[in-house]
C-alpha positions as CSV (number, residue, x, y, z in Angstrom):
1,X,124.4,278.9,112.8
2,X,126.2,277.9,116.0
3,X,126.9,280.9,118.2
4,X,130.4,279.6,119.1
5,X,131.7,279.0,115.5
6,X,133.5,282.2,114.4
7,X,133.3,281.1,110.7
8,X,129.4,281.1,110.9
9,X,129.0,284.4,112.7
10,X,128.4,287.9,111.3
11,X,129.6,291.3,112.6
12,X,126.3,291.8,114.4
13,X,127.2,288.7,116.6
14,X,130.8,289.6,117.3
15,X,130.1,293.2,118.2
16,X,127.7,292.1,120.9
17,X,130.1,290.1,122.9
18,X,133.8,289.3,123.6
19,X,134.3,285.6,124.4
20,X,136.2,284.7,127.5
21,X,137.9,281.7,126.0
22,X,138.9,280.9,122.4
23,X,139.7,277.4,121.1
24,X,142.0,276.9,118.1
25,X,142.1,273.4,116.5
26,X,145.3,272.4,114.8
27,X,145.8,269.4,112.6
28,X,147.9,268.1,109.7
29,X,147.7,266.8,106.2
30,X,149.3,263.4,106.1
31,X,148.8,259.7,105.3
32,X,147.0,257.7,107.9
33,X,147.2,254.3,106.4
34,X,144.9,252.8,103.8
35,X,141.8,253.2,106.0
36,X,141.9,256.7,107.5
37,X,141.7,260.0,105.6
38,X,144.6,262.6,105.2
39,X,142.5,265.2,107.1
40,X,142.1,263.0,110.2
41,X,144.1,265.1,112.6
42,X,142.2,268.3,111.6
43,X,138.9,266.5,111.7
44,X,139.5,265.1,115.1
45,X,140.7,268.4,116.7
46,X,137.9,270.4,115.1
47,X,135.1,268.0,116.0
48,X,136.3,267.6,119.6
49,X,136.8,271.4,120.1
50,X,133.3,272.0,118.6
51,X,131.7,269.6,121.0
52,X,133.5,271.2,123.9
53,X,132.3,274.6,122.8
54,X,128.8,273.4,122.5
55,X,128.8,271.8,125.9
56,X,130.5,274.8,127.5
57,X,128.0,277.2,125.9
58,X,125.2,275.1,127.3
59,X,126.7,275.6,130.8
60,X,126.8,279.4,130.3
61,X,130.4,279.8,129.3
62,X,131.4,282.4,126.7
63,X,133.6,280.6,124.1
64,X,134.5,280.9,120.5
65,X,135.8,278.2,118.1
66,X,138.4,279.6,115.7
67,X,138.9,278.2,112.2
68,X,141.2,275.2,112.1
69,X,144.8,275.2,111.0
70,X,144.9,272.2,108.7
71,X,148.7,271.9,108.2
72,X,151.3,270.6,110.6
73,X,154.9,269.7,110.9
74,X,155.8,266.6,108.8
75,X,159.6,266.5,108.6
76,X,159.8,262.7,109.2
77,X,156.6,261.7,107.4
78,X,157.2,263.1,103.9
79,X,158.0,259.6,102.6
80,X,154.3,259.0,101.9
81,X,152.6,260.4,98.9
82,X,150.7,263.8,99.2
83,X,151.8,264.4,102.7
84,X,151.9,268.2,102.9
85,X,153.6,270.0,105.8
86,X,155.1,273.3,107.1
87,X,158.1,274.0,109.2
88,X,157.6,274.3,113.0
89,X,158.7,277.9,112.8
90,X,156.0,278.6,110.2
91,X,153.3,276.9,112.4
92,X,154.6,278.8,115.5
93,X,154.5,282.1,113.6
94,X,150.9,281.5,112.5
95,X,149.8,280.7,116.1
96,X,151.9,283.7,117.4
97,X,150.1,286.1,115.1
98,X,146.7,284.6,115.9
99,X,147.5,285.2,119.6
100,X,148.4,288.8,118.7
101,X,145.0,289.2,117.0
102,X,143.1,287.8,119.9
103,X,144.9,290.2,122.3
104,X,144.0,293.1,120.1
105,X,140.3,291.9,120.3
106,X,140.6,291.6,124.1
107,X,140.3,287.8,124.1
108,X,142.5,286.8,127.0
109,X,142.4,283.0,127.1
110,X,143.3,280.6,124.4
111,X,143.2,276.8,124.3
112,X,145.2,275.1,121.5
113,X,143.5,271.8,120.6
114,X,146.2,269.9,118.8
115,X,145.5,266.8,116.7
116,X,149.0,265.9,115.4
117,X,151.9,264.5,117.4
118,X,154.5,266.2,115.2
119,X,153.3,269.7,116.2
120,X,155.7,270.6,119.0
121,X,154.0,273.7,120.4
122,X,155.2,273.6,124.0
123,X,158.4,275.6,123.3
124,X,156.2,278.3,121.7
125,X,154.2,278.7,124.9
126,X,157.5,279.3,126.8
127,X,158.7,281.8,124.2
128,X,155.6,283.9,124.1
129,X,154.8,283.9,127.8
130,X,156.7,287.1,128.7
131,X,155.4,289.1,125.7
132,X,151.6,288.5,125.6
133,X,148.7,289.2,127.9
134,X,146.9,286.1,126.6
135,X,146.9,283.0,128.7
136,X,147.7,280.2,126.2
137,X,147.5,276.5,127.0
138,X,148.0,273.4,124.9
139,X,145.9,270.2,124.8
140,X,146.8,267.1,122.8
141,X,143.3,265.6,122.6
142,X,144.4,261.9,122.6
143,X,146.2,262.4,125.9
144,X,143.2,263.7,127.8
145,X,141.8,260.3,128.6
146,X,145.1,258.4,128.5
147,X,144.5,257.0,132.1
148,X,141.4,255.3,130.8
149,X,142.5,254.3,127.3
150,X,143.5,250.8,128.1
151,X,140.0,250.1,129.5
152,X,138.6,251.0,126.1
153,X,141.1,249.9,123.5
154,X,142.9,246.5,123.2
155,X,145.8,247.4,120.9
156,X,147.6,250.7,121.7
157,X,149.6,252.3,119.0
158,X,150.8,255.6,117.8
159,X,149.2,256.4,114.5
160,X,145.9,255.4,112.7
161,X,145.7,252.7,115.3
162,X,142.7,251.3,117.2
163,X,142.2,254.5,119.2
164,X,142.5,257.0,116.3
165,X,140.5,254.8,114.0
166,X,137.7,254.3,116.6
167,X,137.5,258.1,117.2
168,X,137.3,258.6,113.5
169,X,134.5,256.1,113.2
170,X,132.7,258.1,115.9
171,X,133.3,261.5,114.4
172,X,133.5,261.1,110.6
173,X,132.7,257.4,110.1
174,X,131.7,257.9,106.4
175,X,135.4,258.6,105.6
176,X,136.8,255.5,107.4
177,X,137.6,252.4,105.3
178,X,138.1,249.8,108.1
179,X,138.1,246.8,105.7
180,X,141.2,248.3,104.0
181,X,143.2,248.5,107.3
182,X,146.4,246.4,107.7
183,X,147.8,245.0,110.9
184,X,149.8,248.2,111.8
185,X,153.0,246.3,112.2
186,X,156.2,248.3,112.5
187,X,160.0,247.7,112.2
188,X,162.4,247.8,115.1
189,X,165.6,249.8,115.0
190,X,168.8,247.8,114.7
191,X,170.1,249.9,117.7
192,X,169.0,248.8,121.1
193,X,169.6,252.3,122.5
194,X,167.0,253.7,120.1
195,X,164.5,251.0,120.9
196,X,164.9,251.6,124.7
197,X,164.4,255.3,124.2
198,X,167.6,256.8,125.6
199,X,168.8,257.8,122.1
200,X,166.2,259.8,120.2
201,X,166.0,260.3,116.4
202,X,163.5,261.8,114.0
203,X,161.9,258.5,113.1
204,X,161.5,258.2,109.3
205,X,157.9,257.1,109.2
206,X,158.2,255.3,105.8
207,X,160.9,253.2,107.3
208,X,159.3,252.6,110.7
209,X,155.9,251.6,109.3
210,X,154.6,249.7,106.3
211,X,151.7,252.0,105.4
212,X,152.0,254.8,107.9
213,X,149.9,252.8,110.4
214,X,151.5,252.2,113.9
215,X,149.4,249.8,115.9
216,X,146.7,247.4,114.9
217,X,143.5,249.2,114.0
218,X,141.4,246.2,113.0
219,X,139.4,246.0,116.3
220,X,138.4,249.7,116.1
221,X,134.7,250.3,116.6
222,X,132.4,253.4,116.6
223,X,131.3,252.5,120.2
224,X,134.9,252.6,121.5
225,X,135.4,255.9,119.7
226,X,132.2,257.4,121.2
227,X,133.3,256.3,124.7
228,X,136.7,257.9,124.4
229,X,135.3,261.1,122.8
230,X,132.7,261.4,125.6
231,X,135.5,261.2,128.2
232,X,137.7,263.7,126.4
233,X,134.8,266.2,125.8
234,X,133.6,266.0,129.4
235,X,137.1,266.6,130.8
236,X,137.9,269.4,128.4
237,X,134.5,271.1,128.9
238,X,135.0,271.1,132.7
239,X,138.4,272.8,132.2
240,X,137.1,275.4,129.6
241,X,134.2,276.3,131.9
242,X,136.5,276.7,134.9
243,X,139.0,278.7,132.8
244,X,136.3,281.1,131.6
245,X,135.2,281.8,135.2
246,X,138.7,282.5,136.7
247,X,139.9,286.1,136.8
248,X,143.4,286.7,135.5
249,X,144.8,288.3,138.6
250,X,147.1,287.5,141.5
251,X,149.0,284.3,140.9
252,X,146.8,283.1,138.1
253,X,146.7,280.3,137.1
254,X,148.1,279.2,140.5
């Protein structure tokens, strides 16, 4: 039993303390090429949030890890078999009601640890801000160490690429099938405006990619993944510990 994992606790544990900070991992259920499992986004966010809670607890912080939401927004990725998604409004409502439950339980700080790029949760934060006493913040785990990523990884991409595959090797390596990986090549739009980014579309992933992989994963290694995970966990742990200590008064969080 880990004292920060809500799913492993009993009523005796939860009656004895109210955590200062809750972490909610959010993932998706979608294809990640021929080499990475469908649950990758949920596995990543859960494992990273768990490591953060462990490290924060060791430093005296009072934190709780909430059960993971394993489904995400998949509107443009449904072209691959067995991809299962929910609408953004459905995901928002789930998170909104979890926030309401936390407020009722007097947990006042929540960190959303997101593992899927299709989950657009920032508008929800703006929407709920005036109506909740819970401080809610959002972390996309892969962005936490983006300033150092090029020092670790050779081939940046967007999906099931070298970074995501390496982190998978570090966190759930028994589920990664690296010999099955392709080159992660993608197709360019026939419209220059879309390629240059000043016209945006919902990119149909089955047309953009060959096997849902965006970026060459073949140089992924466990060591690279461990280096990036360590960086992410250290930074997030510092933030969570600081967040737990700060009082929600005055101009908080400024």
